[in-house]
C-alpha positions as CSV (number, residue, x, y, z in Angstrom):
1,X,42.5,-5.6,51.9
2,X,44.1,-6.1,55.3
3,X,42.3,-3.2,56.9
4,X,38.9,-4.9,56.1
5,X,40.3,-8.2,57.3
6,X,41.2,-6.8,60.7
7,X,37.9,-5.0,61.1
8,X,36.1,-8.3,60.2
9,X,38.0,-10.2,62.9
10,X,37.0,-7.6,65.5
11,X,33.3,-7.7,64.4
12,X,33.3,-11.5,64.6
13,X,34.6,-11.3,68.2
14,X,32.0,-8.7,69.0
15,X,29.3,-10.8,67.5
16,X,30.2,-13.5,69.9
17,X,30.6,-11.0,72.8
18,X,27.1,-9.7,72.4
19,X,25.8,-13.2,73.2
20,X,28.0,-13.3,76.3
21,X,30.6,-15.5,74.6
22,X,34.0,-14.2,75.4
23,X,35.9,-16.8,73.4
24,X,36.0,-14.7,70.2
25,X,38.5,-12.3,71.8
26,X,40.4,-15.2,73.4
27,X,40.7,-16.9,70.0
28,X,42.2,-13.7,68.6
29,X,44.6,-13.2,71.5
30,X,48.3,-13.7,71.1
31,X,50.0,-15.7,73.8
32,X,51.9,-12.5,74.9
33,X,48.8,-10.2,74.8
34,X,48.5,-7.2,77.2
35,X,45.0,-6.1,78.3
36,X,43.3,-3.2,80.0
37,X,39.6,-2.7,80.9
38,X,37.9,-0.5,83.5
39,X,37.4,-3.4,85.9
40,X,41.1,-3.8,86.3
41,X,43.5,-1.9,88.6
42,X,46.5,-2.8,86.4
43,X,47.4,-4.3,83.1
44,X,47.0,-8.1,82.5
45,X,49.9,-9.8,80.9
46,X,49.5,-12.9,78.7
47,X,46.7,-15.0,77.3
48,X,46.4,-17.1,80.4
49,X,45.7,-14.0,82.6
50,X,43.3,-12.6,80.1
51,X,41.5,-15.9,79.8
52,X,41.0,-16.2,83.5
53,X,39.7,-12.6,83.7
54,X,37.2,-12.9,80.8
55,X,36.0,-16.4,81.5
56,X,34.6,-15.1,84.8
57,X,32.0,-13.2,82.7
58,X,31.4,-15.9,80.1
59,X,27.7,-16.3,79.4
60,X,26.7,-14.0,82.2
61,X,25.4,-11.2,79.9
62,X,23.9,-10.3,76.6
63,X,23.9,-7.2,74.5
64,X,21.0,-7.0,72.1
65,X,22.8,-4.8,69.6
66,X,26.1,-2.9,69.2
67,X,27.4,-0.4,66.7
68,X,31.1,0.2,65.8
69,X,31.5,4.0,65.3
70,X,34.2,5.6,63.3
71,X,36.6,2.6,63.0
72,X,40.1,3.3,61.8
73,X,42.8,0.8,61.0
74,X,46.4,1.9,60.6
75,X,49.0,-0.6,59.4
76,X,52.7,-0.4,59.5
77,X,54.6,-3.5,58.6
78,X,53.4,-6.5,60.6
79,X,51.5,-4.2,63.1
80,X,48.1,-2.8,62.9
81,X,46.2,-0.4,65.2
82,X,42.4,-0.5,65.2
83,X,40.6,2.2,67.2
84,X,36.9,2.9,67.4
85,X,33.9,3.8,69.6
86,X,31.5,1.0,70.5
87,X,27.9,1.8,71.3
88,X,25.9,-0.9,73.1
89,X,22.1,-0.9,73.1
90,X,19.7,-2.4,75.6
91,X,16.6,-4.5,74.9
92,X,14.5,-1.4,74.1
93,X,17.2,-0.3,71.5
94,X,18.2,2.6,73.7
95,X,21.9,3.4,74.2
96,X,23.2,1.5,77.2
97,X,26.9,2.1,77.2
98,X,29.6,3.6,75.0
99,X,33.3,2.5,74.9
100,X,36.6,3.7,73.5
101,X,38.6,0.8,72.1
102,X,42.2,0.6,70.9
103,X,43.3,-2.8,69.6
104,X,46.8,-3.6,68.4
105,X,47.2,-6.6,66.1
106,X,50.4,-8.3,65.0
107,X,50.8,-10.4,61.9
108,X,52.5,-13.7,62.8
109,X,52.7,-16.8,60.6
110,X,50.1,-15.2,58.2
111,X,47.5,-14.6,60.9
112,X,46.5,-11.4,62.6
113,X,46.6,-11.8,66.4
114,X,45.4,-9.4,69.0
115,X,48.6,-8.2,70.8
116,X,47.2,-5.4,73.0
117,X,43.6,-4.6,73.9
118,X,42.5,-1.5,75.8
119,X,38.9,-0.6,76.6
120,X,37.6,2.4,78.5
121,X,34.0,3.6,79.3
122,X,32.9,6.9,77.8
123,X,31.3,8.9,80.6
124,X,27.9,10.4,80.0
125,X,28.1,14.1,79.3
126,X,26.2,16.3,81.7
């Protein structure tokens, strides 16, 4: 099933990410990807810009464990939207950070590619 395939691609990239390896997301990225994360003041356009941004953090962090919460994949034609919450844990297995993620994939030449990626931090509730 295509929904399971897309979720498996995302999990594989996150498995690399938790080891500080940013290349999993770069391997998924389409050449014309657009990208947002909280460290940016504006959107990045293109794989080259995303590569430059992410490689600055390559192998500078580790995340002992993560959990994908409530993933949903919606597919329409050659486009798919994956959205979920990501819970990261620290080395004491305590919640460390929580993220909202929206990923848009496009099917090109039989391969799902990440076409847009948007990450935002979930603020702690008071």
